[in-house]
N, C-alpha and C positions, 0 to 999 in steps of 0.2 A: 504494500500499500504506499502510496506516494505521500510524503509529508505535506500537510497543508501550508501555504505561504502564510506570513503574518497577516496580510490584509484579508485571506481567507479565514483565517482564526478569529479576527475581529468582527467580521461580517456574520459569521456563525454565532458568536456571542450576542451580538444585537438581535438576530432573528430568533434565537432560542429563547432569550430572556423576554422578548416581545410576546412570544408564544405563551410562555410560562405566565407572564402578567395577565393575558387575556383569559387564560384558563382559571387561575386562582393566585393572584398576585401576592396576597398576604400569606398563603401557605408557603409558597416558595421563598419568601423572604424569610419566614420563622415557620419550620416544618412542625413545630410543637402542637399545632391546631390547623385543621382544615376549614373550621367555620369561625374565624375571628370576628368579634364584633369590633366596632371602632374603639369603644372603652378598653377591651382587653388588649387589642393590637397596640394602641399607644401606650398602654401600662406597660407592656413588655418592652417597649423602647425606653421608657423611665427607668426600668430594672437595670438595662444594659448601662445606661448613663450612670445609674447609682453604684453598679459594681465596677465599672472599668474606669470611670472619670471621677466620681466623687471621692472615691478611695485614693485618688492619685493627684490631688490638686496641686501639690508642691511641685511636682514634675511639669505638670500641665501649665499652670498659671504663672510661676516663677515670679511671685510678688504682685502680678497685675490682677487687678478686679475682673472677674469673669465678664461683667457687663461691658467692660471697655475692649475686650478681645474680639478679634476677626479669626473665624474657625473655618478650616475646609472639612468637608466629609466626601471620601471616595466610595463610590457605589451605595447611593442612597436608597435604591430599591423604591418602595412605596412610602417612604418617608417616616418609617417607625422610629428611628433614632434622630433624624433630622429634626423632628418636631420637638423631641426631648432637648436636643442640643440648643434649638432655637429659644427654649425656655430658660436656658441657663447663660448663654454667652450673648454678647453684643450684636454679633452679625455672624450669619452662617451662609456659606456658599457650599453647594453639594452638587455632585455629578453623578449620572448614570448612563450606561451605554444604550439602555432601552427607552425609547421614546414613551412606550406604554407605561412604564414603571414611572417615568418623569412626570407624566400627567397626574398620576395618583399622588406622587410626593408633593407636587404643586398644590393639590387639594388639601393635603395634610397641614400644609403650613399657611393656608390662607389667612389665619388670625394673626400671622407673625409678619410684619412688614419688612424686617430686616433679615429674613431668610429668603435665599434665592436658589432655585434648582434649575440645572442646565442638563441638557442631553450632550454627551460628548461623544468621541470616536472610539472609546474604549481603551486609549492608551495614553493621551496627554490631556492637559488642563488649558489649552488655548481658548477655550470658550469662557474661562473665568477671567474678569477684569483684572489687570495687573496692579497688584497692591502687595503690601507685606501682611503676611498672616501670622498669628501668635500660636497656633497649635493645628495639627491635622490629625484625622482619626479615620479609621476603617476597621469594620468588623463583619464577619461572615461575607467577604467579598473575594478577596485574592484566593481563598480556598477553593474557589470555584473556576479560577482562571488556568488555561491548559498551557501557559507558555510563560517561562522565566523572563523572557524578553519583554513581554508586555508588563508584568509585574515591575521589572527593573525600570522601564519607561516611566511608570507611574511614580515610582520612588524618586527617581530624578526631577520629575516635573514638580512633584511636592517640594523638593529642596529648592527648586527656583523660585518657589511662592512664599516659603517660609522665611521669617526674619532670622538672623544669626542666633543660635542658641535655642531655638524653638524646638518643640518635641513633635514628632510623627509617631504616634502610637498606632500600631496595626497588627493584625493576625494573619498568618498564612498557614497553609496546610504543612504540617510537619512529619506526617506519617509516610515514610518512604516504603513501608510494606504494601502500601495500597497500589493496585495497578492502574495506572493512569494512560490516557491516550491523548495525542495532540488535538483531536477533533472533539474531546468530551468537555463540554462547558459546565458540568455539574461538579464531577470530581477533580480537582485542580491539581497542578504540579507541586511536588512537595520540596521543602527547604530543609538542609541540614543546618546545624548551627554554623558551620564552617562557611556555607553558601550564603547564609544571612549575614554574617560579619563581613565577608568579601564584598557583597552587595553594597552594603553600608558605605564602606571606604570608597568604593568606585563612586558612589553617587554623592559624596561630600557630607556624610553623616558620621557621628561617633555613636557606635552601637553599644549603648551603655548597660541596658539590662535585656534579659530574655527570660522567657517563662513558658513551659509546655513543649519544649524540644521533644520530637519523636511522636507527638500527638496530633489530633485534628486541630487543635486550637493552639498554635505556636505564636505566643505574643511576642513583638518586638519593641524596644523603645530606642528610636532613632533620634539623635539630637543633631540638628544642623550645626556644621562647624562654623 
């Protein structure tokens, strides 16, 4: 079987996630339920922020008031976490490769005038207005991406938009025992600790902390140099 090109992988990501969004967007964003109500779905986003952000405010805020911070979210899906971020931080800019997901995320943040959602091309952040961001976050996103090149493009792009010293906290797939395919947009490519550290250095980050190596939820704390 011939390896897909980068452009083919990006196109398949967009098409597959559009199809999942049309079928049952909230289930594919968080597979804990097939019948999420608005209240339950957005409460699950609040739990993610409580667990991954509110417990880590020293690294994230670095002395800044959350309400004064500009934040990036990579892979916003139907706006589950975007909405929770918008309730905490001053300004939130979020991207997703799926236009179907983006339309749902925009509805999710309608009550937050400083939350902005964009459809991007699945690898860079050219759609986001150039400005210095104070923090970037991504969860349950890169674990679906079938290409290390695509993920590294994202990391480099986040570095372009972050202020020096700011944190990009994100999670990748860390389980190398899982069999992955370059055309699979559900089970993403795994990273070892060494690969994660090398990617950080190539993209201008200091890889200060790691948690969950070898598992599905491999968390990385990359601080921009």
